[in-house]
N, C-alpha and C positions, 0 to 999 in steps of 0.2 A: 619444449617451448610452452610457455604459459598461455592458456586460452584468453582471448580478448574478452573484456567485460561487455556484457550485453547492454545496449542502450534502449530504453523504452520510455516514452513520454506521450502525453496526450492532453487534450482539453475537453472540458465538459461544463455545461451550464446547468446548475441545480437551483431552483427557487429564485431565478433571476441573478444569481451570483456566478461569475465566470471563475472556474477553478482549473488549475493545471496540476497534473500528477506526473511523477517521475519515479522510476525504479531506483531504489537506494541499495538494496542487497538481495542477492540470490539466496535460495534455500541452501543451507549447509549444516554441517555438524560442528559444534564447538565443544572442546573438552570441558570448559567451565559451565556453559549454558545448555549443552545438549543439542537436540535437533531444533533448528530455527528455520522458519519459513521465509518466503519472500517478504520484503518490506518496501512500501511505497510512501513517498512524501507528497502531500496534497496541500496546495496553497491557493488562496484567493488572489485574483489579479485585479488591480485597479490602477487607473492612470493618475489619480489624485492622492491616494493613501500610500504611505511608504511600506508598511508591513501589517500583516494580519497573523492570527494564530495559526501555526502550522499543525497539520494532522499527519501522524505516522500510522499507516495501516500495516498491521503485522498479521500476515496470513499464516495458517497452520502449515506444518511440514507435510508434504505430500505423502500419501500412503505408498509403502514399498511393496513391490511384488517379488517374492523370492524367486531367484533364478533368472530374473530379467534385468537387462541393463536399464538404469534409471536415467531417462532423458530429462532435459531441463523442462520445467513446468511451463505450459503455455500461458501467455499474458492475455487475458480477455478483458477488454475495456468495459463490457457489460458487468462483469464481476466486480471490477473496481468501482464502478458507479453505484452498484448495489451496496458495496461496503461503505461508501461515502454516505449514502442514505441511512445506513445502519448507525454510523457514527453520529450523524446529526440527530437521529432519534435518541441516541445515548447521551446527548448533551453538548456535543461540539458545535460551536457557533463559528462559521467560517469568517465572519467579518469582525469578530472580537479580537482583542489584543491579549497577550499573555504568553505563558509558557507553552511549550509544545504539548499537544494532546496525543497520547498514544492510545490506539484502539486495537484490541485483539479481535480479529474477524472470526466469526463462528464458522466451524467446519460445516459445509452444506450436507455432507453425508450423514451427520449425526441427527 
């Protein structure tokens, strides 16, 4: 039986802008792309505007421990909020319009 997809979402306010985040993809191995980490979608929320530029946060693949069963990575809202701050510092404007902004999150262990 196939495992159910994990649902994770949340809300955060950064610099007076309400943002919602949602889990898009779990960490996995792809034959064409190799090891891919978790991916989250972040969008600004507004009652008046229809759409804003979406942010895709791509986390690094978790480190493997030889001989141990690899559990699913924990979703920490503080880590997602820190990654959003990192993307804003990198040039993402949450209330602008345009194409999706993909941001590769730095590995905290490095």
